[in-house]
C-alpha positions in Angstrom: 50.2 -59.9 22.6 53.5 -60.8 22.8 56.4 -58.5 21.1 56.6 -58.7 17.3 60.1 -58.3 15.9 59.4 -57.7 12.1 61.9 -59.5 9.8 63.6 -58.8 6.9 65.5 -60.0 3.7 69.0 -59.6 2.6 68.0 -58.2 -0.5 71.7 -58.6 -1.5 71.3 -62.3 -0.9 69.0 -62.6 -3.2 69.4 -63.4 -7.0 66.0 -63.8 -7.7 62.7 -63.6 -5.6 61.8 -67.1 -7.6 59.5 -68.1 -10.5 56.4 -66.1 -10.7 57.3 -63.8 -7.9 58.5 -60.2 -7.3 60.9 -58.9 -4.7 59.4 -55.7 -3.2 60.8 -53.2 -1.5 58.2 -52.1 1.4 56.6 -48.5 2.6 53.6 -49.4 4.1 51.5 -52.1 5.5 47.9 -52.0 6.5 46.8 -53.6 10.3 43.7 -55.6 9.4 41.2 -57.7 11.5 42.6 -60.9 9.6 46.0 -59.8 11.0 45.1 -60.6 14.5 43.0 -63.5 13.4 46.0 -65.3 11.8 48.2 -64.3 15.0 45.4 -66.2 17.1 45.5 -69.0 14.5 41.7 -68.7 14.1 42.1 -67.8 10.7 40.9 -69.7 7.5 43.9 -70.1 6.3 47.3 -70.9 8.6 50.9 -70.3 7.5 53.6 -71.8 8.8 55.7 -71.4 11.8 57.7 -68.5 12.1 55.4 -66.1 10.2 55.3 -62.4 10.0 51.7 -60.9 9.6 50.9 -58.5 7.2 48.4 -59.0 4.5 48.3 -56.0 2.5 51.2 -54.0 1.9 52.5 -51.0 -0.7 56.0 -50.2 -2.2 58.2 -50.8 -5.1 59.3 -53.4 -7.4 62.9 -54.2 -6.5 63.4 -57.2 -8.3 61.5 -60.2 -11.0 61.3 -63.5 -11.1 61.0 -65.7 -14.0 58.1 -65.7 -15.8 56.6 -62.2 -15.0 55.5 -60.0 -17.6 53.9 -56.4 -17.3 55.8 -55.3 -14.6 59.4 -53.5 -14.1 61.6 -52.4 -11.4 61.0 -49.6 -9.6 57.0 -49.9 -10.6 54.6 -48.6 -7.4 52.3 -51.5 -6.5 50.4 -52.9 -3.7 50.2 -56.8 -3.0 47.9 -58.7 -0.7 49.8 -61.6 0.3 47.7 -63.0 2.9 51.0 -62.5 5.7 54.3 -61.6 5.4 53.8 -58.2 4.8 55.2 -56.5 8.2 58.7 -56.2 6.7 61.2 -54.2 5.0 61.5 -56.4 1.8 58.6 -58.8 0.7 58.4 -61.5 -1.4 55.2 -62.0 -2.8 53.4 -63.9 -6.1 52.7 -62.2 -9.0 49.1 -63.1 -8.9 48.3 -60.9 -6.0 50.3 -57.7 -7.0 48.4 -54.8 -9.0 50.4 -51.8 -10.1 49.0 -48.4 -8.1 48.2 -45.4 -10.5 49.9 -42.2 -10.6 48.1 -39.7 -8.3 47.1 -42.9 -5.4 49.7 -42.0 -3.0 51.6 -45.3 -1.7 50.0 -45.0 1.8 46.9 -45.1 0.5 47.3 -47.9 -1.7 48.4 -49.6 1.4 44.8 -49.0 3.1 42.4 -49.7 0.7 42.9 -53.5 -1.3 41.7 -55.5 1.3 38.5 -53.3 2.6 37.5 -51.5 -0.4 38.2 -54.6 -2.6 35.8 -56.6 -0.6 33.3 -54.3 -0.9 33.4 -53.6 -4.5 33.4 -57.4 -4.7 30.3 -57.6 -2.4 28.3 -54.6 -3.5 28.6 -54.9 -7.3 29.0 -59.1 -7.7 27.5 -60.5 -4.8 24.5 -58.1 -4.4 24.7 -56.2 -7.6 23.4 -53.3 -5.9 20.8 -51.3 -7.9 20.5 -47.1 -7.2 17.9 -46.4 -4.9 18.2 -49.6 -2.9 19.0 -49.0 1.3 22.0 -50.4 2.7 22.5 -51.1 6.0 26.1 -51.3 7.1 27.2 -53.4 10.5 30.3 -51.8 12.2 30.2 -48.8 10.2 33.2 -46.9 11.6 35.8 -49.4 10.7 38.0 -49.4 7.4 35.7 -52.2 6.0 32.9 -50.7 7.2 33.6 -47.2 5.8 34.5 -48.3 2.7 30.6 -49.8 2.1 29.6 -46.0 3.4 31.6 -45.1 0.3 31.0 -47.4 -2.1 27.3 -48.2 -1.3 26.9 -43.8 -1.9 29.2 -44.0 -5.3 26.8 -47.0 -6.3 23.6 -44.8 -5.5 22.1 -46.6 -2.6 20.4 -44.9 0.4 23.1 -45.9 2.9 22.3 -46.8 6.8 25.2 -47.1 9.2 25.2 -48.6 12.7 27.9 -48.4 15.1 28.5 -48.4 19.2 28.8 -44.5 19.8 28.1 -41.5 18.5 31.7 -40.5 18.0 31.3 -43.2 15.4 28.4 -42.5 13.4 29.5 -38.9 13.4 32.4 -40.3 10.9 29.9 -42.2 8.7 27.8 -39.2 8.1 31.1 -37.3 7.3 31.6 -40.0 4.8 28.3 -40.0 3.2 25.8 -41.9 5.7 22.2 -40.6 5.0 20.8 -42.1 8.4 22.4 -43.9 11.3 21.6 -46.1 14.4 23.4 -46.2 17.7 22.9 -49.8 19.0 24.2 -49.2 22.2 21.6 -47.1 23.1 18.9 -47.6 20.5 16.4 -51.1 19.1 18.1 -52.2 15.8 15.5 -53.4 14.6 13.2 -51.3 15.4 14.9 -48.1 13.7 15.6 -50.4 10.9 11.9 -50.6 10.3 11.1 -46.9 10.9 14.2 -45.7 8.7 12.3 -47.5 6.2 8.6 -47.1 6.5 8.3 -50.6 8.0 9.6 -52.0 4.4 13.2 -53.2 5.5 16.6 -53.0 4.3 17.9 -54.6 0.5 21.5 -55.1 1.2 23.1 -56.2 5.2 26.6 -55.7 5.2 27.8 -57.7 8.1 31.7 -57.2 8.8 30.9 -58.3 12.5 28.7 -61.1 13.5 28.0 -61.2 16.6 24.7 -60.6 18.4 23.6 -57.7 15.7 23.7 -60.6 12.7 20.3 -62.1 13.3 18.6 -58.7 14.1 19.9 -57.2 10.8 18.3 -60.3 9.0 15.3 -60.2 10.6 14.8 -56.3 9.4 15.4 -57.3 5.4 12.9 -56.1 2.8 11.6 -59.0 0.6 14.2 -60.5 -2.1 16.8 -58.3 0.0 20.7 -60.0 -0.2 22.6 -60.6 3.2 26.2 -60.1 2.7 28.7 -62.2 5.6 32.1 -60.4 5.0 33.5 -61.1 8.5 33.3 -61.6 12.7 34.9 -58.9 14.0 33.4 -59.7 17.2 34.8 -63.1 17.1 31.2 -65.0 17.2 30.4 -66.4 13.9 25.8 -66.2 14.6 24.0 -69.2 13.7 21.5 -68.0 11.4 17.8 -69.1 11.6 17.4 -70.1 8.0 13.5 -70.1 8.0 14.1 -66.6 8.0 15.6 -66.7 4.5 12.7 -68.9 3.1 9.8 -66.1 4.8 11.7 -63.1 3.4 12.9 -64.6 -0.1 16.2 -63.0 0.5 19.3 -64.5 0.2 22.7 -64.8 2.3 25.8 -64.5 0.4 29.2 -65.3 1.5 32.1 -62.8 0.6 35.4 -63.7 0.4 37.3 -61.3 -1.5 41.1 -63.6 -1.0 38.3 -66.4 -2.6 37.8 -64.2 -5.6 41.5 -63.7 -5.9 42.4 -67.4 -5.8 40.1 -68.7 -7.8 38.9 -65.7 -10.7 42.6 -63.6 -11.1 41.7 -62.0 -14.0 38.4 -60.9 -12.8 40.6 -60.1 -9.5 43.1 -58.2 -11.3 39.7 -56.2 -14.1 38.4 -55.0 -10.8 41.1 -54.0 -8.7 42.4 -51.7 -11.4 38.6 -49.9 -11.7 39.0 -49.9 -7.9 42.5 -47.6 -7.9 41.0 -45.8 -10.6 38.2 -44.2 -8.3 41.0 -43.4 -6.3 42.7 -41.6 -8.7 39.9 -39.9 -9.8 39.6 -38.6 -5.9 35.9 -40.4 -5.9 36.9 -42.8 -3.0 39.7 -41.8 -0.2 40.3 -44.1 2.6 40.6 -42.9 6.3 43.8 -43.2 7.4 43.4 -42.7 11.5 47.3 -43.6 12.7 50.1 -44.3 11.5 53.0 -46.4 13.4 56.7 -47.1 12.8 57.3 -50.9 11.7 58.6 -51.8 15.0 55.5 -51.1 17.0 53.4 -53.3 14.8 52.3 -55.2 17.8 50.6 -51.3 19.3 49.2 -51.5 16.0 47.3 -55.5 16.1 46.6 -54.7 19.7 44.2 -51.5 18.8 42.4 -53.8 15.9 41.8 -56.2 18.5 41.0 -54.6 20.9 38.5 -52.8 18.3 39.6 -49.4 19.2 39.8 -48.1 15.9 38.1 -46.4 13.6 39.2 -46.2 9.6 42.4 -47.8 8.9 45.5 -48.4 10.5 49.0 -48.3 8.8 52.4 -49.5 9.3 55.6 -47.3 8.1 59.0 -48.9 7.0 61.6 -46.9 7.1 62.1 -46.7 3.5 58.6 -45.3 3.8 59.4 -42.9 6.2 62.4 -41.6 4.1 60.7 -41.1 1.1 58.1 -38.8 3.1 60.6 -36.6 4.3 61.6 -36.3 0.7 58.3 -35.5 -0.7 
């Protein structure tokens, strides 16, 4: 991966960020799997070159463009612009901005929008999860996987976390997983059967793709729901649809960015509900590493090489100075 040079804009050169847009002073930006896919030209969206990655950023409102209401200069916000977040200042459309409530640190806000927003939307709106159901989470120690463990427990599910090492599974247990499967040395299908008394799991949460997707689909209960979250393993599985027929189960795509664009009002309501849970301390992302912005390439490489548990966050100079003052 080539070295990344973070870019910035001269704030004093901008009279206005443009209609329907905000200029944010960035403090933190999460490094995520979509960022690595975008720079490898493997994502469903392909920005014009040159561009800065960074789909999730938190900071304060510096200036407001025409047509924007409900926000003021100085407001603490988080934005999910898709890319451009690895910068000292960022221009974003107002539709992707959520005010961060008091009690939620901006570094936490930067690490929860995509992962926890995706999971909240997946389990509540796509799976319609019910208390007492069984949820299997693949890749459960990553930022998205841990969010599924936490939110699944909060919604009353029995959570089975599947990962490739005992250390990763220990982290999942610390976040509430009821049972664990080490699929590097255990038979995933047999363990699903054993942990559910042969019934299978009600919901599969799959942010990984690759060879375990079909095994998990075969381990589903009658009328189960298989949630397609992403393909961190790099391989898009080709699932045999006769399994969906035989099990009476559904395969549901979960695209939080599409939800944001197609249902903007519902997206805002959902994210506000989610941030209330953070403010109440019911959810808390695990930030395992913080890098200065100039080390963005290192953060991206760690995510791409799947060396990350929890979330990795970049901190701008402004974010560092605010941390020193607090």
